[in-house]
C-alpha positions as CSV (number, residue, x, y, z in Angstrom):
1,M,-17.3,-11.5,-25.1
2,N,-18.6,-13.2,-22.0
3,Y,-16.2,-14.2,-19.2
4,E,-16.0,-14.6,-15.5
5,I,-13.1,-14.3,-13.1
6,K,-12.7,-17.3,-10.8
7,I,-10.3,-17.8,-7.9
8,T,-8.1,-20.9,-7.6
9,E,-8.5,-22.8,-4.3
10,H,-4.9,-23.6,-3.8
11,K,-2.6,-22.4,-1.0
12,R,-2.5,-19.0,-2.5
13,P,-5.6,-17.7,-4.2
14,V,-5.0,-16.7,-7.8
15,P,-7.6,-15.3,-10.2
16,Y,-8.1,-16.8,-13.6
17,V,-10.5,-15.9,-16.4
18,V,-13.0,-18.4,-17.8
19,F,-14.4,-17.4,-21.2
20,E,-17.7,-18.6,-22.5
21,D,-16.2,-18.7,-26.0
22,E,-13.2,-21.1,-25.6
23,S,-11.3,-19.5,-28.5
24,Y,-10.4,-16.8,-26.0
25,S,-8.8,-19.2,-23.6
26,L,-5.3,-18.2,-24.6
27,L,-6.0,-14.7,-23.1
28,G,-6.8,-16.4,-19.8
29,E,-3.5,-18.4,-20.0
30,F,-1.6,-15.2,-20.8
31,L,-3.0,-13.2,-17.9
32,L,-2.2,-16.1,-15.5
33,A,1.3,-16.7,-16.8
34,E,2.3,-13.0,-17.0
35,R,0.4,-11.6,-14.0
36,S,3.6,-10.4,-12.3
37,F,4.1,-8.0,-15.3
38,R,0.6,-6.6,-15.1
39,R,1.8,-3.0,-14.6
40,E,4.1,-3.1,-17.6
41,I,1.3,-4.7,-19.7
42,L,-1.2,-2.1,-18.6
43,S,1.2,0.8,-19.2
44,A,2.1,-0.5,-22.7
45,T,-1.7,-0.9,-23.5
46,N,-2.4,2.6,-22.2
47,D,0.4,4.1,-24.3
48,V,-1.1,2.6,-27.5
49,D,-4.7,3.3,-26.4
50,L,-3.9,7.0,-25.7
51,G,-2.0,7.4,-28.9
52,M,1.4,8.0,-27.2
53,S,2.8,5.0,-29.1
54,E,1.9,3.3,-32.5
55,S,2.4,-0.2,-31.1
56,E,4.0,-1.9,-28.2
57,R,5.6,-5.4,-27.8
58,F,5.8,-7.3,-24.6
59,T,7.7,-10.5,-24.1
60,G,7.0,-12.3,-20.8
61,N,7.5,-15.8,-19.3
62,A,5.7,-17.8,-21.9
63,F,3.9,-15.3,-24.1
64,T,4.5,-12.4,-26.5
65,L,2.0,-9.6,-26.8
66,E,1.8,-7.2,-29.6
67,I,-0.5,-4.2,-29.0
68,N,-1.7,-2.1,-31.9
69,K,-4.4,0.6,-32.0
70,D,-7.2,-1.8,-32.9
71,T,-6.0,-5.3,-32.2
72,C,-3.7,-7.2,-29.8
73,K,-2.0,-10.4,-30.8
74,I,-1.1,-12.9,-28.1
75,T,1.4,-15.6,-29.0
76,N,2.3,-18.6,-26.8
77,D,6.1,-18.8,-27.4
78,N,6.2,-22.5,-26.5
79,D,3.6,-23.9,-29.0
80,D,3.0,-20.9,-31.3
81,R,-0.8,-20.7,-30.5
82,E,-2.1,-17.3,-31.3
83,L,-5.1,-15.1,-30.5
84,E,-6.1,-11.8,-32.0
85,I,-8.4,-9.7,-29.9
86,G,-9.7,-6.1,-30.1
87,T,-7.5,-3.8,-28.0
88,G,-10.6,-2.4,-26.2
89,D,-11.7,-6.0,-25.2
90,F,-8.1,-6.8,-24.2
91,K,-7.9,-3.8,-22.0
92,T,-11.3,-4.5,-20.4
93,V,-10.3,-8.0,-19.4
94,L,-6.9,-6.9,-18.3
95,L,-8.4,-4.2,-16.0
96,D,-10.9,-6.7,-14.5
97,Y,-8.1,-9.1,-13.9
98,I,-5.9,-6.5,-12.2
99,Y,-8.8,-5.5,-10.1
100,A,-9.3,-9.2,-9.0
101,L,-5.6,-9.5,-8.1
102,R,-5.9,-6.3,-6.0
103,E,-9.0,-7.6,-4.2
104,I,-7.1,-10.7,-3.2
105,K,-4.2,-8.7,-1.9
106,V,-6.6,-6.5,0.1
107,K,-8.3,-9.6,1.6
108,E,-4.9,-11.1,2.5
109,K,-3.8,-7.9,4.2
110,M,-7.1,-7.8,6.2
111,A,-6.7,-11.4,7.2
112,L,-3.2,-10.7,8.3
113,L,-4.2,-7.7,10.3
114,K,-7.0,-9.6,12.0
115,H,-4.5,-12.5,12.7
116,N,-1.9,-10.1,14.2
117,H,-4.6,-8.3,16.1
118,K,-5.6,-11.4,18.0
119,H,-2.1,-11.9,19.4
120,E,-1.8,-8.4,20.8
121,H,-4.0,-8.6,23.9
122,H,-2.2,-10.8,26.4
123,H,-2.2,-9.1,29.7
């Protein structure tokens, strides 16, 4: 599964995932739409991955995610499009995506610090 994470060039940079195989595009849409729930999604994925839970279900803004030991099913609640993906693959992309979100936050903080720093030295 080949993919790359790109950053939107809008007012606020947001990462999005582009898959070489377009049949995975629903996963990219899912991550974008539900990114504010990334901690809950990761925690649910880890619970199943580590055997603490048989399966987990997450319902977000536009998608439902069912996590099982071997596969995850992503469903778009608006148009019923579905994607099944291996849980390992799902977790890999999820972690990459969370990392990209974190990097943006760090860059924004750095930019803010630099910006604030400039305004301090007026004697």
